[in-house]
Structure formats: structure tokens, C-alpha cells
MARKOL-336752 format. One record per atom (N, C-alpha, C): residue number from 0; residue in one letter; atom name; x, y, z. Coordinates in pm, 1 decimal. Example, Ala and Ser with C-alpha at 12.3 -4.5 7.8 and 13.67 -1.06 7.14 Angstrom:
0:A:N:1319.0:-569.0:780.0
0:A:CA:1230.0:-450.0:780.0
0:A:C:1320.0:-330.0:780.0
1:S:N:1285.0:-225.0:708.0
1:S:CA:1367.0:-106.0:714.0
1:S:C:1290.0:3.0:787.0
end
This chain:
0:M:N:15078.4:-2576.1:2134.8
0:M:CA:15050.0:-2557.4:2272.7
0:M:C:15140.3:-2469.0:2294.5
1:S:N:15107.8:-2358.6:2373.0
1:S:CA:15170.5:-2195.9:2383.3
1:S:C:15265.4:-2237.1:2443.8
2:K:N:15352.2:-2133.2:2505.3
2:K:CA:15498.0:-2144.4:2555.7
2:K:C:15399.5:-2135.7:2737.3
3:A:N:15324.7:-2063.6:2761.2
3:A:CA:15261.0:-2086.7:2921.3
3:A:C:15194.1:-2185.7:2927.3
4:D:N:15146.5:-2289.1:2862.1
4:D:CA:15081.7:-2414.2:2860.6
4:D:C:15212.8:-2539.1:2902.3
5:W:N:15324.4:-2484.7:2816.4
5:W:CA:15423.3:-2591.1:2836.5
5:W:C:15489.7:-2548.8:2988.9
6:L:N:15459.3:-2443.2:3039.2
6:L:CA:15526.9:-2407.2:3164.8
6:L:C:15416.9:-2445.4:3323.5
7:N:N:15300.2:-2441.9:3250.8
7:N:CA:15204.6:-2450.9:3416.8
7:N:C:15140.6:-2589.9:3378.1
8:T:N:15157.5:-2685.2:3278.5
8:T:CA:15100.7:-2820.5:3274.7
8:T:C:15176.6:-2899.5:3370.1
9:P:N:15100.4:-2957.8:3457.2
9:P:CA:15216.6:-3082.3:3533.6
9:P:C:15267.1:-3173.2:3441.1
10:M:N:15367.6:-3191.6:3491.3
10:M:CA:15454.3:-3331.0:3455.6
10:M:C:15368.0:-3426.4:3397.1
11:E:N:15295.9:-3487.4:3497.7
11:E:CA:15244.6:-3598.2:3529.8
11:E:C:15111.1:-3591.5:3385.4
12:D:N:15093.0:-3484.0:3340.3
12:D:CA:15033.9:-3496.7:3230.5
12:D:C:15042.6:-3560.0:3092.0
13:F:N:15195.6:-3549.9:3121.9
13:F:CA:15274.7:-3582.9:2969.8
13:F:C:15291.4:-3719.1:2961.4
14:F:N:15281.7:-3783.5:3066.1
14:F:CA:15326.2:-3930.5:3119.8
14:F:C:15201.4:-4019.2:3056.8
15:S:N:15233.2:-4156.1:3005.8
15:S:CA:15168.1:-4232.1:2941.2
15:S:C:14992.5:-4237.2:3055.1
16:K:N:14884.8:-4288.8:2988.1
16:K:CA:14758.5:-4283.3:3051.1
16:K:C:14703.1:-4381.1:2987.9
17:Y:N:14617.8:-4438.7:3084.9
17:Y:CA:14514.4:-4564.1:3026.5
17:Y:C:14389.4:-4487.0:2974.6
18:E:N:14344.0:-4496.2:2834.7
18:E:CA:14208.2:-4419.6:2808.1
18:E:C:14120.2:-4513.7:2791.3
19:K:N:13979.3:-4479.4:2845.6
19:K:CA:13877.0:-4581.7:2813.3
19:K:C:13824.7:-4543.7:2653.0
20:Q:N:13776.9:-4656.1:2590.6
20:Q:CA:13751.5:-4681.3:2485.4
20:Q:C:13596.3:-4688.4:2489.3
21:E:N:13528.0:-4642.3:2329.4
21:E:CA:13395.7:-4668.2:2314.3
21:E:C:13338.2:-4798.5:2366.1
22:D:N:13394.5:-4879.3:2302.8
22:D:CA:13404.8:-5016.4:2373.3
22:D:C:13427.9:-5092.7:2480.3
23:G:N:13415.2:-5016.1:2603.5
23:G:CA:13485.2:-5040.7:2719.2
23:G:C:13631.0:-5080.3:2781.7
24:T:N:13700.5:-5104.3:2648.2
24:T:CA:13846.2:-5134.1:2677.7
24:T:C:13925.6:-5036.8:2739.1
25:Y:N:14031.7:-5027.7:2749.0
25:Y:CA:14164.9:-4970.6:2796.2
25:Y:C:14261.0:-4979.4:2681.5
26:I:N:14302.5:-4858.3:2667.3
26:I:CA:14435.5:-4860.0:2552.9
26:I:C:14526.5:-4748.6:2639.5
27:D:N:14654.3:-4776.9:2639.7
27:D:CA:14775.5:-4725.2:2676.9
27:D:C:14853.4:-4603.2:2609.4
28:R:N:14775.0:-4468.8:2594.3
28:R:CA:14799.9:-4362.4:2546.1
28:R:C:14958.1:-4324.4:2567.4
29:L:N:15050.5:-4346.1:2495.7
29:L:CA:15182.1:-4356.1:2524.4
29:L:C:15200.9:-4165.0:2570.7
30:Y:N:15173.9:-4076.8:2454.8
30:Y:CA:15192.7:-3922.7:2450.8
30:Y:C:15033.4:-3863.2:2463.7
31:P:N:14988.3:-3860.2:2559.1
31:P:CA:14859.3:-3806.3:2580.0
31:P:C:14821.1:-3673.5:2545.4
32:L:N:14916.4:-3605.8:2543.6
32:L:CA:14868.6:-3438.3:2502.0
32:L:C:14937.1:-3418.1:2344.3
33:G:N:15003.9:-3536.1:2289.7
33:G:CA:15056.6:-3495.7:2178.0
33:G:C:15158.0:-3588.9:2116.3
34:E:N:15196.1:-3607.5:2001.7
34:E:CA:15310.5:-3672.8:1962.2
34:E:C:15414.0:-3602.4:1913.3
35:G:N:15537.2:-3650.3:1914.2
35:G:CA:15657.7:-3517.9:1853.4
35:G:C:15770.0:-3563.7:1939.3
36:E:N:15904.1:-3495.6:1927.9
36:E:CA:16022.3:-3499.7:2004.6
36:E:C:15989.6:-3432.3:2103.7
37:A:N:15928.4:-3312.8:2092.1
37:A:CA:15886.6:-3237.6:2241.8
37:A:C:15835.6:-3306.6:2346.3
38:Y:N:15706.2:-3407.5:2287.8
38:Y:CA:15643.3:-3459.7:2415.3
38:Y:C:15744.7:-3584.9:2429.3
39:R:N:15772.0:-3642.6:2356.9
39:R:CA:15876.0:-3739.4:2412.3
39:R:C:15984.6:-3681.0:2520.2
40:L:N:16039.9:-3583.1:2478.5
40:L:CA:16125.4:-3537.9:2580.0
40:L:C:16073.8:-3503.6:2728.6
41:L:N:15935.0:-3441.4:2714.6
41:L:CA:15892.7:-3457.0:2860.3
41:L:C:15866.8:-3519.4:2934.2
42:V:N:15823.0:-3669.3:2856.5
42:V:CA:15805.5:-3800.0:2923.5
42:V:C:15951.2:-3872.3:2981.7
43:V:N:16060.0:-3832.8:2911.3
43:V:CA:16177.3:-3841.7:2995.2
43:V:C:16220.8:-3788.6:3054.6
44:L:N:16191.8:-3652.4:3085.8
44:L:CA:16222.4:-3552.9:3164.4
44:L:C:16159.5:-3590.7:3283.9
45:R:N:16018.3:-3616.3:3282.8
45:R:CA:15956.4:-3672.7:3398.9
45:R:C:15982.7:-3809.3:3473.6
46:F:N:16003.6:-3909.5:3377.9
46:F:CA:16080.3:-4014.5:3427.9
46:F:C:16176.2:-3980.5:3491.8
47:Q:N:16302.2:-3897.2:3416.3
47:Q:CA:16405.7:-3869.1:3488.4
47:Q:C:16448.0:-3811.2:3640.1
48:I:N:16349.0:-3708.7:3627.1
48:I:CA:16287.1:-3649.7:3784.6
48:I:C:16236.2:-3732.2:3864.8
49:E:N:16164.4:-3820.4:3857.9
49:E:CA:16122.0:-3911.6:3940.9
49:E:C:16238.8:-3998.0:3939.5
50:T:N:16287.6:-4070.0:3901.7
50:T:CA:16449.3:-4153.5:3938.5
50:T:C:16545.5:-4060.8:4017.7
51:A:N:16512.6:-3983.1:4026.6
51:A:CA:16635.9:-3872.5:4062.5
51:A:C:16603.7:-3852.2:4219.6
52:Y:N:16471.2:-3823.5:4216.8
52:Y:CA:16361.7:-3820.1:4361.9
52:Y:C:16401.6:-3947.1:4419.3
53:E:N:16390.6:-4073.7:4387.8
53:E:CA:16395.2:-4186.8:4421.0
53:E:C:16538.5:-4236.0:4473.2
54:N:N:16604.2:-4194.6:4380.8
54:N:CA:16773.5:-4228.5:4418.4
54:N:C:16817.4:-4126.6:4576.2
55:L:N:16753.6:-4011.1:4531.1
55:L:CA:16828.0:-3905.1:4652.2
55:L:C:16748.2:-3903.6:4803.0
56:L:N:16631.0:-3952.6:4766.3
56:L:CA:16565.3:-3936.9:4926.3
56:L:C:16631.7:-4026.5:4982.6
57:I:N:16684.9:-3972.1:5095.6
57:I:CA:16746.5:-4073.7:5248.7
57:I:C:16646.0:-4054.1:5386.2
58:E:N:16616.1:-3970.5:5378.7
58:E:CA:16537.6:-3944.3:5507.4
58:E:C:16410.4:-4037.3:5532.3
59:E:N:16380.7:-4111.9:5635.7
59:E:CA:16216.5:-4149.2:5691.5
59:E:C:16137.0:-4068.4:5613.8
60:D:N:16107.3:-3946.9:5669.4
60:D:CA:16007.4:-3865.2:5642.3
60:D:C:16016.4:-3872.3:5502.7
61:D:N:16109.8:-3872.5:5421.1
61:D:CA:16100.8:-3824.9:5297.0
61:D:C:16025.4:-3926.0:5226.8
62:F:N:16096.2:-4059.5:5258.5
62:F:CA:16036.8:-4175.9:5225.8
62:F:C:15895.6:-4189.9:5221.6
63:G:N:15851.2:-4179.3:5338.8
63:G:CA:15695.0:-4213.9:5393.1
63:G:C:15624.8:-4110.4:5299.9
64:R:N:15679.6:-3976.3:5311.1
64:R:CA:15563.7:-3861.7:5223.7
64:R:C:15583.7:-3915.2:5070.1
65:W:N:15696.3:-3994.5:5011.2
65:W:CA:15653.2:-3997.0:4895.3
65:W:C:15605.5:-4136.8:4845.5
66:D:N:15625.6:-4264.9:4942.5
66:D:CA:15539.5:-4371.2:4915.1
66:D:C:15387.9:-4363.5:4933.5
67:Y:N:15353.5:-4258.7:5074.7
67:Y:CA:15217.3:-4254.8:5104.8
67:Y:C:15151.0:-4194.4:5043.3
68:Q:N:15222.8:-4057.8:5038.4
68:Q:CA:15128.6:-3930.6:4983.3
68:Q:C:15155.8:-3891.4:4860.1
69:G:N:15285.0:-3934.9:4832.9
69:G:CA:15305.8:-3886.6:4633.0
69:G:C:15378.7:-3765.7:4672.0
70:E:N:15417.3:-3719.6:4785.1
70:E:CA:15468.6:-3611.8:4803.8
70:E:C:15626.3:-3583.3:4797.7
71:V:N:15700.8:-3513.3:4734.7
71:V:CA:15866.4:-3488.4:4742.5
71:V:C:15885.2:-3339.3:4780.5
72:P:N:16023.1:-3330.9:4827.4
72:P:CA:16058.6:-3205.7:4888.2
72:P:C:16095.0:-3127.7:4790.5
73:V:N:16081.7:-3023.4:4797.9
73:V:CA:16083.9:-2898.0:4700.2
73:V:C:16161.0:-2783.9:4764.0
74:I:N:16257.9:-2709.3:4731.4
74:I:CA:16280.8:-2622.3:4810.0
74:I:C:16301.1:-2494.2:4712.0
75:R:N:16195.1:-2404.8:4791.1
75:R:CA:16139.1:-2262.7:4744.9
75:R:C:16244.3:-2149.8:4824.4
76:G:N:16308.6:-2031.7:4771.8
76:G:CA:16319.2:-1921.6:4877.9
76:G:C:16406.1:-2027.5:4985.1
77:G:N:16498.0:-2102.8:4980.1
77:G:CA:16557.6:-2163.6:5091.4
77:G:C:16477.5:-2236.2:5202.8
78:Q:N:16360.5:-2234.6:5156.1
78:Q:CA:16253.1:-2318.0:5262.9
78:Q:C:16192.7:-2435.9:5197.5
79:R:N:16279.6:-2592.1:5289.1
79:R:CA:16198.7:-2705.2:5229.4
79:R:C:16060.2:-2691.7:5241.4
80:T:N:15985.8:-2710.2:5129.0
80:T:CA:15824.4:-2759.8:5151.9
80:T:C:15815.3:-2912.6:5099.9
81:Y:N:15699.8:-2952.0:5107.6
81:Y:CA:15700.5:-3108.8:5016.2
81:Y:C:15547.9:-3063.8:4932.7
82:E:N:15572.5:-3116.8:4846.6
82:E:CA:15461.5:-3106.5:4744.7
82:E:C:15438.2:-3218.9:4654.0
83:A:N:15276.8:-3221.0:4592.3
83:A:CA:15280.9:-3347.2:4505.9
83:A:C:15341.7:-3352.5:4405.1
84:F:N:15402.1:-3467.1:4382.4
84:F:CA:15491.0:-3497.8:4284.8
84:F:C:15418.0:-3453.7:4139.2
85:D:N:15289.3:-3501.2:4144.7
85:D:CA:15174.3:-3533.5:3993.4
85:D:C:15146.4:-3358.4:3988.0
86:G:N:15187.3:-3275.5:4080.6
86:G:CA:15132.3:-3152.1:4035.0
86:G:C:15286.5:-3065.7:3978.1
87:L:N:15396.4:-3121.3:3972.4
87:L:CA:15483.6:-3029.5:3958.7
87:L:C:15494.6:-3011.0:3798.1
88:T:N:15551.7:-2896.7:3741.7
88:T:CA:15543.2:-2848.3:3645.0
88:T:C:15673.7:-2820.5:3569.8
89:L:N:15695.0:-2773.7:3426.5
89:L:CA:15812.5:-2718.8:3401.3
89:L:C:15840.4:-2609.0:3455.1
90:G:N:15737.1:-2514.3:3494.8
90:G:CA:15778.2:-2405.0:3569.2
90:G:C:15861.6:-2422.8:3718.0
91:D:N:15838.8:-2554.0:3774.6
91:D:CA:15888.8:-2605.0:3901.9
91:D:C:16088.5:-2612.7:3883.6
92:L:N:16090.0:-2645.1:3757.3
92:L:CA:16174.9:-2726.7:3716.6
92:L:C:16346.6:-2655.2:3782.9
93:P:N:16352.5:-2541.1:3788.5
93:P:CA:16441.5:-2459.9:3902.8
93:P:C:16464.7:-2487.1:4046.5
94:A:N:16342.6:-2472.2:4085.2
94:A:CA:16338.9:-2516.2:4210.3
94:A:C:16369.1:-2672.7:4247.0
95:I:N:16314.1:-2761.5:4149.3
95:I:CA:16329.5:-2887.9:4140.8
95:I:C:16501.5:-2929.9:4133.9
96:L:N:16559.8:-2841.1:4076.8
96:L:CA:16703.3:-2860.7:4039.8
96:L:C:16771.9:-2828.3:4168.1
97:D:N:16755.9:-2691.3:4238.6
97:D:CA:16800.9:-2676.7:4315.3
97:D:C:16781.3:-2789.2:4476.5
98:T:N:16668.5:-2854.5:4460.0
98:T:CA:16637.5:-2916.2:4568.5
98:T:C:16745.8:-3060.4:4548.0
99:F:N:16753.3:-3060.9:4400.9
99:F:CA:16838.1:-3208.3:4381.1
99:F:C:16972.0:-3176.8:4432.7
100:M:N:17051.9:-3067.6:4417.0
100:M:CA:17174.1:-3003.9:4472.0
100:M:C:17185.2:-3027.5:4652.0
101:V:N:17071.3:-3000.2:4666.9
101:V:CA:17067.3:-3025.3:4873.0
101:V:C:17054.8:-3151.8:4891.9
102:L:N:16950.0:-3255.6:4817.3
102:L:CA:16935.1:-3375.1:4836.1
102:L:C:17076.1:-3437.1:4829.2
103:Q:N:17117.6:-3403.3:4723.8
103:Q:CA:17264.2:-3444.2:4691.5
103:Q:C:17381.9:-3434.5:4794.5
104:E:N:17365.3:-3346.6:4860.6
104:E:CA:17462.9:-3280.1:4963.8
104:E:C:17409.5:-3378.5:5074.6
105:E:N:17299.7:-3380.8:5104.7
105:E:CA:17259.3:-3489.8:5200.9
105:E:C:17290.7:-3588.3:5205.3
106:K:N:17258.0:-3658.7:5098.9
106:K:CA:17320.4:-3814.4:5101.2
106:K:C:17453.7:-3840.3:5087.7
107:A:N:17513.5:-3728.9:5020.9
107:A:CA:17679.6:-3755.0:5021.6
107:A:C:17701.0:-3769.7:5202.8
108:R:N:17665.7:-3666.4:5246.5
108:R:CA:17678.4:-3634.6:5405.9
108:R:C:17641.9:-3761.2:5480.9
109:W:N:17536.0:-3825.0:5420.5
109:W:CA:17496.9:-3948.2:5495.8
109:W:C:17577.4:-4065.6:5477.7
110:E:N:17613.8:-4085.2:5366.2
110:E:CA:17665.2:-4177.6:5306.5
110:E:C:17827.5:-4217.3:5377.2
111:Q:N:17868.2:-4082.5:5391.5
111:Q:CA:18008.0:-4069.5:5498.6
111:Q:C:17991.8:-4103.0:5604.8
112:A:N:17878.6:-4051.6:5674.1
112:A:CA:17854.0:-4116.0:5840.0
112:A:C:17796.9:-4253.5:5824.6
113:E:N:17752.4:-4313.5:5742.4
113:E:CA:17731.5:-4418.4:5732.9
113:E:C:17840.9:-4536.2:5710.8
114:A:N:17922.1:-4480.0:5632.1
114:A:CA:18071.0:-4520.5:5607.8
114:A:C:18154.1:-4511.3:5756.7
115:Q:N:18132.6:-4428.7:5829.1
115:Q:CA:18238.3:-4440.3:5932.6
115:Q:C:18163.5:-4506.3:6071.9
116:R:N:18061.2:-4513.4:6074.4
116:R:CA:17938.6:-4585.8:6180.0
116:R:C:17995.3:-4710.7:6115.6
117:K:N:18008.8:-4782.3:5988.8
117:K:CA:18028.1:-4926.1:5956.5
117:K:C:18179.8:-4934.7:6010.4
118:H:N:18241.3:-4829.3:5952.1
118:H:CA:18415.3:-4868.2:6019.6
118:H:C:18438.0:-4889.0:6164.0
119:D:N:18381.7:-4798.0:6241.5
119:D:CA:18360.0:-4800.9:6374.4
119:D:C:18291.6:-4950.0:6431.3
120:E:N:18218.0:-5000.0:6361.2
120:E:CA:18166.2:-5128.6:6418.5
120:E:C:18263.5:-5213.8:6393.4
121:R:N:18306.4:-5230.6:6268.0
121:R:CA:18415.5:-5314.6:6222.3
121:R:C:18539.7:-5315.0:6349.8
122:K:N:18584.7:-5186.9:6364.9
122:K:CA:18668.2:-5171.1:6437.2
122:K:C:18654.9:-5206.4:6596.7
123:A:N:18530.6:-5205.5:6660.4
123:A:CA:18461.4:-5247.3:6784.4
123:A:C:18503.5:-5422.6:6791.5
124:R:N:18442.8:-5470.0:6657.8
124:R:CA:18417.4:-5611.3:6649.4
124:R:C:18564.2:-5648.2:6642.3
125:R:N:18665.2:-5618.1:6592.7
125:R:CA:18806.5:-5671.4:6557.2
125:R:C:18840.4:-5630.9:6725.7
126:R:N:18811.8:-5566.4:6773.3
126:R:CA:18876.7:-5525.3:6932.0
126:R:C:18835.7:-5630.0:6998.6
127:E:N:18696.5:-5662.4:6980.0
127:E:CA:18613.1:-5773.8:7077.9
127:E:C:18680.4:-5883.3:7050.2
128:L:N:18722.0:-5941.9:6916.2
128:L:CA:18762.1:-6075.9:6889.4
128:L:C:18915.8:-6095.7:6922.0
129:D:N:18974.8:-5958.0:6924.8
129:D:CA:19102.4:-5947.1:6986.2
129:D:C:19111.9:-5988.6:7146.3
130:R:N:19032.8:-5929.8:7204.5
130:R:CA:19018.0:-5939.4:7339.0
130:R:C:18982.8:-6098.0:7362.4
131:E:N:18916.3:-6133.0:7289.5
131:E:CA:18869.4:-6286.0:7312.2
131:E:C:18970.2:-6372.1:7262.3
132:R:N:19047.6:-6366.7:7184.5
132:R:CA:19169.2:-6424.5:7132.6
132:R:C:19258.7:-6433.2:7250.2
133:R:N:19308.1:-6314.7:7286.0
133:R:CA:19394.4:-6301.6:7409.1
133:R:C:19371.0:-6368.7:7518.3
134:K:N:19249.2:-6352.0:7562.4
134:K:CA:19184.3:-6458.0:7660.2
134:K:C:19192.7:-6594.6:7648.8
135:L:N:19188.2:-6685.8:7540.0
135:L:CA:19172.6:-6804.4:7524.5
135:L:C:19357.3:-6843.9:7531.2
136:K:N:19429.4:-6741.8:7488.1
136:K:CA:19541.2:-6763.9:7489.4
136:K:C:19591.0:-6744.6:7646.5
137:K:N:19561.2:-6662.2:7721.5
137:K:CA:19584.3:-6680.5:7850.5
137:K:C:19540.3:-6825.5:7922.9
138:L:N:19390.7:-6874.0:7875.6
138:L:CA:19361.9:-6989.7:7957.2
138:L:C:19445.2:-7123.0:7867.1
139:G:N:19540.4:-7117.7:7761.9
139:G:CA:19573.8:-7217.0:7722.7
139:G:C:19515.7:-7280.1:7566.4
140:E:N:19388.2:-7189.2:7549.1
140:E:CA:19282.1:-7281.0:7463.5
140:E:C:19321.4:-7221.4:7305.5
141:W:N:19394.5:-7143.4:7271.1
141:W:CA:19427.5:-7112.8:7156.0
141:W:C:19544.3:-7149.9:7096.6
end
């Protein structure tokens, strides 16, 4: 395979595929484009990229696009676009890595906001329980 093929071949093509045999049965070809360490690395890389997207997507729109359309966010030139995951290539790796950095920051902000929201809910609940307890004490039921 030439260097241009490595960069422009969709990573999905490196992943295992079911191939129909002459007798009509199917076999799972683990490395459809070839054997060897380079192909194994690309299979692992593709799996790691998919896992990273699954771990970093937090917005409903992103989940919907991923689940129903197979699209993931990709940041190119500062613009967030959505592209088919199956069509991403090694040439897209710099954009994918930039996207992961942005998604990681977004997830950290979301987790911080979620922790604050839960803290505020617990605090409000505690206040309500304290209010109820004081009310019961006043009535002599505590």
C-alpha cells in the first residue's frame, strides 16, 4: 500500500468485515486489507477513536447524530461540522485530535455544571428537611 492509500483509506475499511464465501457462508475477516502489525495498529486505532467519541459525546444532538446517522463532530478550521464516522481517514487524524480536545473541555465544563447542580439540589433538599424538622419541633412532634 502506498502512503497516499494509507492517508485516504477510510479507517472503517481496516475494521473486520464479513465476507461471503463461494458456498454462501460468511467468515469474519479480521484484517480485510492485509495482515501484519501495521493493519493491526489501524484496527486498534479505529476502535480507540470510536471509543473516545462514545466517551466524550455529551450533547443530545451529538448522541442523536451518532446513534441514528453515524455522524460525529469534527472541528476543521475552527468550525464544528458533522461527518460520517465510517468515512474518516488517517488524513483526518489531526482534525479528530483537535475535536477530542474541544469535546474533552466541553465534557469537563458539563461535569462541573452537573456537580454544581447536584450540590444545589442536595442543599435545597437539606434546607427543606431542616424547615420541616423545625416545623415539627414547634408543633411538639419531633
